[in-house]
C-alpha positions, 0 to 999 in steps of 0.5 A: 480754559477759565472756570467760567467756560468749564461751568458753561461747558458742563451746563451744555453737556448736562442738557444735551445729556437730558435731551438725549435721554428723553429721545431714547425714552421716547423710542417705542420698546419694540424699535429698540429691540431691533437695534439691540446687539448680542448680549455679550456686546463690549463698548470701550470708550477711549476719551481723555474727558471724564464728562464725555465718558460719563455721559456716553456710558449712560446713554449707552446704558439707557439704550441697551442696558445689556452692553458691558462698558470699559473706559480708559482716559488714556490712550497708553492705558487703552493700547495696554488693555487691548494688548493683553485682551483679545477683542472680538467682533462683539466689541465696539471701541469709541476712540477719541482723537485728540488726547494728550501724550498719546492721541487716537492716531498714535493708538490706531498705529499700535492697534493695526498691528494687533489681531482683532475683529472689533469695531473701531469708530472715531468719536470726536468733537473735530469736524475737520475733514482731514481727520475724517479722510485720515480715518479712512486710511485705516482699515480697522476704522468702521466709522466717524461719530461726532460728539455727543452720542444720540440714539441716531448715532448709536444705531448707526454704530450697531448697524455698521457693526452688525452689517 
């Protein structure tokens, strides 16, 4: 990807970020409380793109500052973390599909062998129906969320994790 394309991409994310933040700020406080999870909710973002991780953390924090965050730029680092830490029902994993060396699918194949009650959501820019169908074959995957995060998508994640 050329430097001009990278700059364009950064500006697109920048404007999407501020558009999303303004939408979150417009939500009445009482409506935000409806979707607030328990105080000890942990969000794990697994994505090889620094910009996506940064923006997602900011948007989630603005939605609910009580979220605890971990992020991994590598699926291998993430699976090592998961193997060494029990993830309960108060944990949500946002998992990118396309990562170098160790994809989201590789992560899921290993994750399926680990005892955990956390909620996994495929978090991707892919609009491939094959990816959507493949994600449904994993019992631990609760949903398929397209990038970037928005208040509506956060509400969907939370409602599917609580309910």
